[in-house]
N, C-alpha and C positions, 0 to 999 in steps of 0.2 A: 612514576608506576601507577600511583593512584589516579594521576590524572589520565592516563592512558584507559585505564578500565572505565572511567566515567564517560570518556569520548567513544568507547566502545558501545556501553549503554546508550547513548544518545544515537548513534549511528544504527544501530540495531531499531529502536524505536521509530527512526525516521524511514527506515527500510520496512517496517511491518506496515507502517501508516499508508505508504506507497503502494504497498501491495493490495490494501483495501481500496483505495483511489488516489491516483498519483498526484493531480494536479495541486489541491489545496494544500498539502503538506509540502510539496516544494516551493510554492508562493510562499508559505508561511516561513521555511527556512531560509528563502531568499530575502526575505523583507529583514528577517533578525540579523542575517549576514550583513545587511548593509548598514544596520544602525550598531552591529557590534554588540548584540544583547544576549544574554544566558548563555555564554559560551558558544554560540551558535555563528559560524563563519564560513567564509572558503577565500580567503583572502590570499592564500599561499598556493603554488603550484598551478596545475592545469585546471583548476576547478573554480577559477574567480569569476568564470561566467554565470555560475549559479547564483549570483547576488547581483548581476548587472541588470538594468533596466529593460534591456530588448529581451532578456530571458524570461522576465517577469510578465510582459506584455504577451510574450508567445504562449507561455502557461495559461495567461486568462484567456486568450483567444481560444486555446485548445480547449479549455473546460467549456467556453460557451459553444463552441462547435459540438462537442459531446453531447450537450443537452439538446441542440437543434435536431443532430441527425436522430437521437434516441427518440425524440418528438415525433420525428416523421416515420419511423420504423416502426415503433413500439418497443417497450422495454424488453419484451421476451424476443422479439426477432433481433433486436441490438444485442443483447446479452448472448446468444448461442450461435450469431453468426461472425461474420467477420470482423465488424467493428468492435464487439466484446473480446476477440481474440486479440485485436489490433491494440487494445487498451490494457488487456492483461500484460502484454509485450513491452507497452511503455511504462506500465508501474512497475516491472522488472527491472527496466533500462534506469528508470529516475531513481529507484530504491538502491541500485548499485552506485549510482554517482552520489547519491546523498550520504551514503556511508562512507565511500571513497573520498568524498569532498570533506568529510567532517574530520577524517584522518590526516590528511593532506594539510589542512589549516591547521594542524598543530605538529606539523613537521615531523609526522611518522609515513610510515610507507602506507601508499594508497593502495596497491592492488589487493592485499587482503580484502579490503573494503569492497573492493568491486566485485569479488565473490560473495561474501558474505551478506552484501547488501541486495544483490539478486537473488540468493538462496531465502533472504528473510522475506522477500516482496513474495516469492513463489511459493514458500511456504502459506503465506495469508491467503493469497488468492486461491489456492487449491483447496484449502479447507473451509474458506468463506463462500466460494462459488456453490456448493451445494445446499448450503444453508440458505443463502438469499434466494436460489433458485426455487426451493422447497417453499420460501414465504412468498415468493412471485404467484407460484402456482396456487395457493389457497386464496388469492385473492381475486375476486371477479371484477372489480372497478378498475379501469385503466389508469386513473389517476393517481390510484392508491399503489398499486405497481410501479407507476413511475417515482411515485415518492419514495419508494426504496432506496433510489439512487442519492436523493438528497441526505437520507438517513446515514447512508455508506460515506458520503460527502462528509458529513458532520462528525460521524466516528473518527475518520481519518484524521480531519483536522483536530480534533479532540485529543486523541491520541499523541500526533505531532506535537502540539501544545505541551501537554502533561509531560512528556519525555524532555521537552526543551527545558522546562522548569526543574524537573527532577531526572537528570539524565540515568540514575542507577534503575529507574523502573523500565528501562528498555529490557532488563533482565527478567522482571516480572512478567512482560508482555511475552517473552520468549516462553515461558513456561506456559502461560495461558493459551498461546496457540498452538504450541506442541499438543498439550492436551486437546484442544479443539480438534486437531489433524488427526490425532489417534482416535478420537470419538467418531468422527466423522469415516474414516476408514473402517471402523467397526461396524458401524450400522450399515455401510456398503454391501460388506461382507456379509453381513446377516441377510439384506435385502437378496442378494443374490444365491445364497444358500437356499433359502426360502424359495427362491424361484425354480432353482434346480429339482428341489424336493416336489413341487407342484408338477414339473413336466414329467417325473418319474412316475407320478401317479396317473 
């Protein structure tokens, strides 16, 4: 039971990291899985591919392509257009796979991980997107705007690494992201309430 609690924490943390940016957390998890380090692995069940070489190469290529497309389109058009929406979907899917694969690797039922991992990634994406968009809107320099993506990738990788080292920190991340989502929604409601008052005047 204690092990299950730890691995749920790991799955949560990896799901949250994928919601920020999907590729580097999945790469880290796959590399750790190949080496069998820190209790991260996907050796059992249908998720073994997540530590296979072809999968890691595909993730690295997808990461490079996302940067190339963003560079060509500009970070604002990328994040608000189809590529940004597609990347969010990929993050939710990878979050689901990481959580489910974590449970399956330790001989537990994987289907709850698919649901919880997708929800974890979606929670982070929905709460972090307005924050990042606001920060990007306050920047004038294009290179500074695009650098935010690097910071997001770094934050996602750091979160995945920290949770891999200490699995229970996934629960701490849950509290933090629920708080962030609540604060983001509250600010959004206040903004629209202010707009309604201005329209009435």
